[in-house]
C-alpha positions as CSV (number, residue, x, y, z in Angstrom):
1,M,52.9,67.8,78.2
2,R,50.0,65.3,78.3
3,V,47.5,65.5,75.4
4,D,44.0,64.1,75.8
5,T,43.2,62.0,72.8
6,G,40.0,60.7,74.1
7,M,41.4,57.2,74.0
8,P,42.3,55.2,77.1
9,D,46.0,55.1,78.1
10,Q,48.0,52.2,76.8
11,G,49.7,49.9,79.3
12,M,47.6,51.0,82.3
13,G,47.3,47.4,83.6
14,R,44.3,46.1,85.4
15,T,42.0,48.3,87.5
16,P,42.6,47.9,91.2
17,T,39.8,46.2,93.2
18,A,37.8,48.1,95.8
19,A,39.7,46.3,98.5
20,E,43.0,47.3,97.0
21,R,41.9,50.9,96.7
22,E,40.7,50.9,100.4
23,R,44.0,49.5,101.6
24,R,46.0,52.2,99.7
25,A,43.7,54.9,101.0
26,A,44.5,53.9,104.6
27,M,48.3,54.3,104.1
28,E,49.9,56.9,106.3
29,I,53.1,58.8,106.1
30,G,55.8,57.1,108.2
31,E,54.1,53.7,107.8
32,V,56.1,50.7,106.5
33,V,54.6,49.4,103.2
34,T,55.7,47.0,100.6
35,Y,57.1,47.8,97.1
36,C,58.2,45.0,94.8
37,G,58.5,42.7,97.8
38,R,60.7,45.1,99.8
39,A,59.8,46.9,103.0
40,V,59.8,50.7,102.5
41,I,58.9,53.7,104.6
42,L,56.3,56.0,103.1
43,L,57.7,59.5,103.3
44,G,55.4,61.4,101.1
45,L,52.8,61.4,98.3
46,E,52.0,63.5,95.3
47,P,48.5,65.0,95.5
48,M,45.6,62.8,94.5
49,S,44.8,65.1,91.6
50,V,48.1,64.1,89.9
51,P,47.6,61.4,87.3
52,D,49.9,58.3,87.9
53,R,51.1,59.9,91.1
54,L,54.3,58.9,92.8
55,A,55.2,58.1,96.4
56,H,58.5,59.1,98.0
57,V,59.8,56.0,99.9
58,R,62.9,54.9,101.8
59,D,64.1,51.3,101.7
60,V,64.2,49.9,105.2
61,E,67.3,47.8,104.6
62,S,69.4,50.0,102.4
63,G,68.2,53.5,103.4
64,E,67.9,54.5,99.8
65,D,65.3,57.1,98.9
66,S,63.3,56.8,95.7
67,R,60.1,57.8,94.0
68,V,57.8,54.9,92.9
69,P,54.3,54.5,91.4
70,F,51.8,54.8,94.3
71,A,49.7,52.2,92.6
72,D,52.5,49.6,93.1
73,L,52.6,50.0,96.9
74,E,50.9,47.5,99.3
75,A,49.8,48.5,102.8
76,G,50.2,46.5,105.9
77,G,53.8,46.8,106.9
78,G,53.3,48.5,110.3
79,L,55.2,51.4,111.8
80,A,58.6,52.5,110.7
81,P,61.6,51.5,112.9
82,V,62.9,54.1,115.3
83,A,66.6,54.6,115.5
């Protein structure tokens, strides 16, 4: 359970720039995006109302599914490969 102390969260990192927010807003399900330098397919997102929301992704090379912080994704990978 999260308790609002009125203090900013610790370890939040820097605030994304307007350009970064715009690129993330343009991400679509099924698109290839980048996470930690790896190409991943965006499979789903938690609602925008969820703090620190996660994205469900699949690694293009390994096929491994994982949940990662949405804020760490980078757009611009193109469409997912079709098998």
